[in-house]
C-alpha positions in Angstrom: -42.2 50.7 -131.9 -39.5 53.0 -130.7 -37.0 52.3 -128.2 -36.3 54.2 -124.7 -33.3 54.6 -123.6 -32.8 56.4 -120.6 -29.5 58.2 -119.2 -29.0 60.2 -116.3 -27.3 59.1 -112.3 -29.7 56.8 -111.8 -29.4 54.5 -114.4 -26.3 53.2 -113.7 -27.2 52.9 -110.0 -29.6 50.7 -110.7 -27.0 48.6 -113.1 -24.3 48.4 -110.9 -26.9 46.8 -107.7 -26.3 43.0 -109.0 -22.6 43.4 -109.8 -21.9 43.9 -105.9 -24.5 41.5 -105.1 -22.2 39.1 -106.9 -19.4 39.8 -105.8 -20.1 39.6 -102.1 -21.8 36.3 -102.6 -18.4 35.3 -104.2 -16.4 37.1 -101.4 -18.9 35.0 -98.3 -18.5 31.7 -100.6 -14.9 32.1 -100.4 -14.8 33.3 -96.5 -17.2 29.7 -95.4 -14.4 27.5 -98.4 -11.5 29.0 -95.6 -13.0 28.1 -92.4 -14.3 24.6 -93.7 -10.4 24.0 -94.3 -9.0 25.7 -91.5 -11.5 23.1 -89.1 -8.6 20.7 -89.0 -6.1 23.2 -86.9 -3.4 22.8 -89.2 -0.2 25.0 -89.2 1.4 23.5 -91.8 0.5 25.1 -95.4 2.2 23.8 -98.7 2.5 24.8 -102.0 2.4 22.0 -105.0 3.8 21.9 -108.0 0.4 23.1 -109.7 0.6 26.3 -107.2 -2.0 24.9 -104.8 -2.0 25.6 -101.7 -2.5 22.9 -99.2 -2.6 21.9 -95.7 -0.4 19.1 -94.2 -2.4 17.4 -91.3 -0.2 14.9 -90.0 3.3 17.3 -90.4 5.7 17.3 -87.5 5.5 21.0 -87.9 2.3 21.9 -86.5 2.4 24.1 -83.8 0.2 23.9 -81.2 1.0 27.0 -80.1 1.5 29.3 -83.4 1.5 32.4 -81.8 4.3 31.7 -79.7 7.7 32.7 -81.7 10.3 31.2 -79.7 8.5 28.1 -80.7 8.0 28.7 -84.4 11.7 29.5 -84.4 13.0 26.5 -83.1 10.8 23.9 -84.8 13.1 22.7 -87.6 15.4 21.1 -84.3 12.1 19.7 -82.9 12.1 18.1 -86.4 15.5 16.6 -86.5 15.5 15.5 -82.8 12.4 13.7 -83.8 14.1 12.1 -87.2 17.1 11.3 -85.1 15.0 9.8 -82.1 13.2 7.3 -85.0 16.5 6.4 -86.3 17.2 5.0 -83.1 14.3 3.3 -81.9 14.3 1.7 -85.4 17.9 0.6 -85.1 17.1 -0.9 -81.8 13.8 -2.6 -83.2 16.2 -4.4 -85.7 18.7 -5.1 -83.0 16.4 -7.0 -80.7 14.8 -8.8 -83.5 18.1 -10.3 -84.7 19.3 -11.3 -81.4 16.3 -12.4 -79.2 16.4 -15.9 -80.0 20.1 -16.6 -80.1 20.6 -15.5 -75.8 18.8 -18.2 -74.3 20.3 -18.2 -71.3 19.7 -14.7 -70.5 17.2 -15.1 -67.6 19.5 -18.1 -65.5 22.3 -15.6 -66.3 20.4 -12.8 -64.8 19.2 -15.2 -61.3 22.7 -16.4 -60.7 24.3 -12.8 -61.2 22.3 -10.2 -60.2 22.6 -9.1 -56.5 18.8 -9.2 -55.6 18.1 -12.7 -57.2 20.9 -14.4 -55.1 19.7 -12.3 -52.1 16.1 -13.4 -52.8 17.1 -17.1 -54.1 13.7 -17.3 -55.8 11.9 -15.2 -58.3 9.0 -13.1 -56.5 6.5 -15.3 -58.8 7.7 -18.0 -56.1 7.1 -16.5 -53.0 3.7 -16.6 -51.1 2.9 -12.9 -51.6 -0.6 -14.3 -49.2 1.4 -14.4 -46.2 -0.9 -14.1 -43.0 -0.4 -11.8 -40.4 -2.3 -10.8 -37.5 -2.0 -8.6 -34.4 -2.6 -10.7 -31.3 -4.6 -10.0 -28.8 -2.1 -10.5 -26.2 0.2 -7.7 -27.2 -2.7 -5.5 -26.5 -2.6 -7.0 -22.9 -5.8 -8.3 -23.2 -6.8 -11.5 -21.1 -9.1 -13.7 -22.5 -10.3 -15.2 -18.5 -12.2 -11.3 -18.8 -14.4 -12.5 -21.3 -14.7 -16.1 -21.9 -15.4 -18.9 -19.3 -12.9 -21.2 -19.4 -15.1 -23.7 -16.7 -18.6 -24.5 -17.6 -18.8 -27.8 -19.4 -19.1 -28.4 -23.1 -22.2 -29.7 -24.5 -22.0 -32.6 -26.8 -23.3 -30.3 -29.9 -20.8 -27.6 -30.3 -21.9 -24.1 -32.0 -19.7 -22.1 -33.8 -19.5 -18.2 -33.7 -22.2 -16.6 -35.7 -21.5 -12.6 -35.2 -23.8 -11.4 -37.9 -27.0 -13.1 -35.8 -25.6 -12.1 -32.2 -25.7 -8.3 -33.5 -27.3 -7.3 -36.4 -24.9 -4.2 -38.0 -26.9 -2.5 -41.0 -24.3 0.5 -41.2 -21.5 1.7 -39.2 -18.9 4.3 -40.2 -16.0 3.0 -38.9 -16.7 -0.3 -40.6 -15.2 0.4 -44.3 -18.6 -1.2 -45.9 -18.4 1.4 -49.0 -15.3 -1.0 -50.2 -16.3 -3.7 -53.1 -14.6 -6.4 -51.0 -17.1 -6.0 -48.1 -20.2 -5.2 -49.4 -19.3 -8.6 -52.0 -18.2 -10.6 -48.7 -21.1 -13.1 -49.4 -18.9 -14.1 -52.8 -15.4 -14.2 -51.0 -13.4 -17.3 -51.5 -9.3 -17.8 -50.9 -7.0 -20.8 -51.4 -7.1 -23.2 -48.3 -4.6 -22.4 -45.7 -2.1 -24.7 -44.8 -2.0 -26.2 -41.3 1.0 -24.0 -41.0 -0.3 -20.7 -41.9 0.7 -18.0 -38.6 -2.9 -17.6 -38.3 -3.6 -21.0 -36.0 -1.4 -20.2 -33.5 -3.7 -16.7 -33.2 -6.0 -18.9 -30.8 -4.7 -19.5 -27.0 -4.9 -22.9 -26.2 -6.6 -22.1 -23.3 -10.0 -21.8 -25.6 -9.9 -25.8 -25.7 -8.2 -28.8 -27.1 -9.9 -28.2 -30.8 -10.5 -25.5 -33.1 -14.6 -26.7 -32.6 -14.1 -26.1 -28.7 -12.7 -22.8 -29.3 -15.3 -21.4 -31.5 -18.3 -22.9 -29.0 -16.5 -20.7 -26.2 -16.1 -18.0 -28.6 -19.7 -18.3 -29.2 -21.0 -18.5 -25.8 -19.2 -15.2 -24.8 -20.7 -13.2 -27.7 -24.4 -14.3 -26.3 -23.4 -12.7 -22.8 -21.7 -9.9 -24.3 -23.0 -8.7 -28.0 -20.7 -5.6 -27.9 -16.9 -7.0 -26.8 -14.8 -6.0 -29.7 -12.3 -8.9 -28.3 -14.6 -12.0 -29.0 -15.4 -10.3 -32.3 -12.1 -10.6 -33.2 -11.5 -13.5 -31.5 -14.3 -15.1 -33.6 -12.9 -13.5 -37.3 -10.0 -15.3 -36.6 -11.4 -18.8 -36.1 -13.2 -18.2 -39.4 -10.1 -17.4 -40.9 -8.5 -20.5 -39.6 -12.2 -22.2 -41.5 -11.3 -20.6 -44.4 -15.0 -18.5 -44.3 -13.8 -15.1 -45.6 -17.8 -13.9 -45.4 -18.3 -14.4 -42.0 -14.4 -13.4 -40.8 -15.6 -10.4 -42.6 -19.1 -10.4 -41.0 -16.9 -10.5 -37.1 -14.3 -8.0 -38.6 -17.1 -5.1 -39.6 -18.6 -5.8 -35.9 -15.0 -5.9 -34.1 -14.2 -2.6 -35.6 -17.4 -1.1 -34.9 -16.7 -1.5 -31.1 -13.2 -1.2 -31.0 -11.5 2.0 -29.3 -9.1 4.0 -32.0 -6.1 2.4 -30.2 -7.2 -1.5 -30.7 -8.7 -0.8 -34.7 -5.7 -1.8 -36.0 -6.3 -6.0 -35.0 -9.2 -5.7 -36.8 -8.0 -3.8 -39.9 -4.9 -6.2 -40.3 -7.0 -8.9 -39.6 -9.6 -7.9 -42.7 -6.9 -7.0 -44.8 -5.6 -10.4 -44.9 -9.1 -11.6 -45.7 -9.7 -9.1 -48.4 -6.5 -9.9 -50.0 -6.2 -13.5 -50.2 -9.8 -13.1 -52.0 -7.7 -11.5 -54.3 -9.2 -7.3 -53.2 -6.1 -6.7 -53.3 -6.6 -2.9 -53.5 -9.2 -2.5 -50.7 -6.9 -4.6 -48.4 -4.2 -1.7 -49.1 -6.9 0.5 -47.9 -7.4 -1.0 -44.5 -3.8 -1.5 -44.1 -3.1 2.2 -44.4 -5.8 2.7 -41.6 -3.8 0.3 -39.8 -0.8 2.2 -40.0 -2.4 5.2 -38.4 -3.5 3.9 -35.1 -0.6 0.7 -34.7 2.0 0.3 -32.5 2.7 -3.0 -34.3 4.7 -1.6 -37.2 6.6 -4.6 -38.3 3.2 -6.5 -39.1 1.4 -3.5 -40.4 4.2 -2.9 -43.2 5.1 -6.3 -44.0 1.4 -7.1 -44.7 1.4 -3.8 -46.9 4.6 -4.7 -48.8 2.9 -7.9 -49.4 -0.3 -6.2 -50.9 1.8 -3.7 -53.1 3.6 -6.3 -54.3 0.8 -8.6 -55.7 -0.5 -5.1 -57.0 2.1 -4.6 -58.9 3.3 -1.2 -57.1 7.0 -2.1 -56.5 7.9 1.4 -55.3 5.4 1.0 -52.4 6.4 -2.5 -52.0 10.0 -1.8 -51.2 9.3 1.0 -49.3 6.7 -0.5 -47.0 9.3 -4.1 -46.5 12.2 -1.7 -45.6 10.1 0.0 -43.0 8.9 -3.7 -41.4 13.1 -4.5 -41.7 13.9 -1.7 -39.4 10.9 -2.4 -37.1 12.9 -5.9 -37.0 16.3 -6.0 -38.8 17.4 -9.1 -40.5 13.2 -10.2 -40.5 14.1 -12.8 -43.1 10.5 -13.1 -44.9 10.9 -9.1 -45.5 14.7 -9.4 -46.9 13.8 -12.3 -49.3 10.6 -10.4 -50.4 12.1 -7.0 -50.5 14.8 -8.1 -52.8 12.9 -10.2 -55.2 10.9 -7.2 -55.9 14.1 -5.4 -56.8 14.7 -8.0 -58.6 11.4 -8.2 -60.4 11.6 -4.4 -61.0 14.6 -4.6 -63.4 12.1 -6.4 -65.6 14.9 -8.8 -66.5 13.2 -11.6 -65.1 9.9 -11.8 -67.0 9.7 -15.5 -66.0 10.1 -15.0 -62.7 7.7 -12.3 -62.1 5.0 -13.7 -64.5 2.4 -14.2 -62.0 2.5 -10.5 -60.7 1.2 -7.6 -62.6 4.0 -5.8 -63.9 5.1 -2.3 -62.2 5.0 0.8 -63.7 6.5 2.9 -61.2 10.0 3.2 -60.6 11.4 2.9 -56.7 11.3 6.1 -55.1 14.4 7.7 -54.0 15.3 7.4 -50.2 13.4 5.9 -47.4 11.1 8.1 -45.0 12.6 8.4 -42.3 9.5 7.6 -39.8 8.1 4.5 -40.3 4.4 6.3 -40.3 5.7 8.4 -43.4 4.8 6.0 -46.4 3.0 8.2 -49.0 0.1 5.9 -50.3 -0.8 5.5 -53.5 -3.8 8.5 -54.8 -6.9 7.2 -53.5 -5.7 5.2 -50.7 -4.9 8.0 -48.8 -8.2 9.3 -48.5 -9.8 6.6 -47.9 -7.6 5.6 -45.0 -7.5 8.7 -43.3 -11.1 10.0 -44.0 -11.9 6.5 -41.6 -8.8 6.9 -39.1 -9.8 10.4 -39.0 -13.7 9.5 -37.4 -12.3 6.4 -35.6 -12.4 8.9 -32.2 -16.2 8.4 -31.7 -16.1 4.9 -32.3 -18.4 2.9 -29.5 -16.0 2.0 -26.9 -17.1 -2.0 -25.5 -15.4 -4.6 -23.8 
C-alpha cells in the first residue's frame, strides 16, 4: 500500500496547533503556581544555594506598602533598629532574672522613701474604696415635716418601706434601667456596713428613736403620697442602712423617676454607692457622671467617682476626681490619702500594696481641668450619662 503524503500550507497549520496548546497550558499552570505562591503576600524573596527563588514569610524585611519607595529605602535601618532593641530587651530580661531574688526589701524601701506612699500612710489595697457617700436632703432645703407625720402614734407592728408595691414602675427613661446592675438587682449582694458608716447619719432623728420607727414613718408617708421623690430617697437610704441593695435600687429608680432635674443627684449618688458596693462599679461610674452634670455638691460626687475609678484601675481618672474634690474642700483627708495611694500604686513599684485593685493600663493625664465639671470620662461612660442627663428635663416633678 502506497504512503500518502500531503504537502502545502495547510499541513504546517494542522501540525502546529497541538504544540501551541501545550505551550499555553504550561504558561497557564505556571501562572496558577505563581498566584498560589503569592497568596502569602510576602515581599521578601531570596535565591537559595541551588538557585531556587523562595519567599521569606517571617522576614523583618517584609513591606506592608511595597510600592512606597521611601519605606523601601529605609528598611535596612528599620531592621538594624529592631535587632538592637531585641538585644536590649534580652539584656534586661537576663538582668531581672539574675537579680529578682536578691533585693527582697524593695517594696518596704519604696513605702518608706516614696513621697506618695508616705503621705498615703498605707497601700491602696488597705484603703476602703467602698467608702459610703450620700447627698443629704437638708442640703436641698427639704423640710421633712412637709412629707412625714411625726405626731401620729406608732402601732405595735411596724412596717417597712415597700417601694415596688407602693408604685409599680415597669419602665422609666430617667431610671437608668438599661444598666446591668439595675436589671439584675434581684441578685445584688454587698458587704455588711459598719455602724460608723456615714449612711447611718442620712436619716434624721426626727423620724424616730430607731431605724424601724423611721422606716415605718417613711412607709406611711408613701401610702399617703406615692409620687414623692423625697420619700423614695429616704426609703432608699433606709434600705442601704439595712444592707438590702435590691430594695434600695427599687426605691432609688422611683426617686429618679419623680425627682426634678436639680434634685436627681441625690438618687444618682445614692444608687451609684449601692451598685459600687455590689461590684457593679462600671455602672456606678455612669451614675456618678450623670450626677456631676446636675449637682452643686461637687465634693461628694467627685470623691465618689474617685473611689469608683480607683477600684476599676482607672488611676488617671481617679486622681483627677480626688483633685477636684480637694478643690471643693482643700485638705479633705480622705481624698488626700486616696489620691497619693493611687499615685503610689500607679508607679507599679508596690505590687503587694495594690494587689486587691486592678492594675492600671493608662498613665495619669497631664494637667488638671480648670473647672470641676470638666473631667473627661472614659469612652462609653460619658455617652450613657449625658444621654440620661440630657433627657432629664422632661422628668415628672412631684413632691
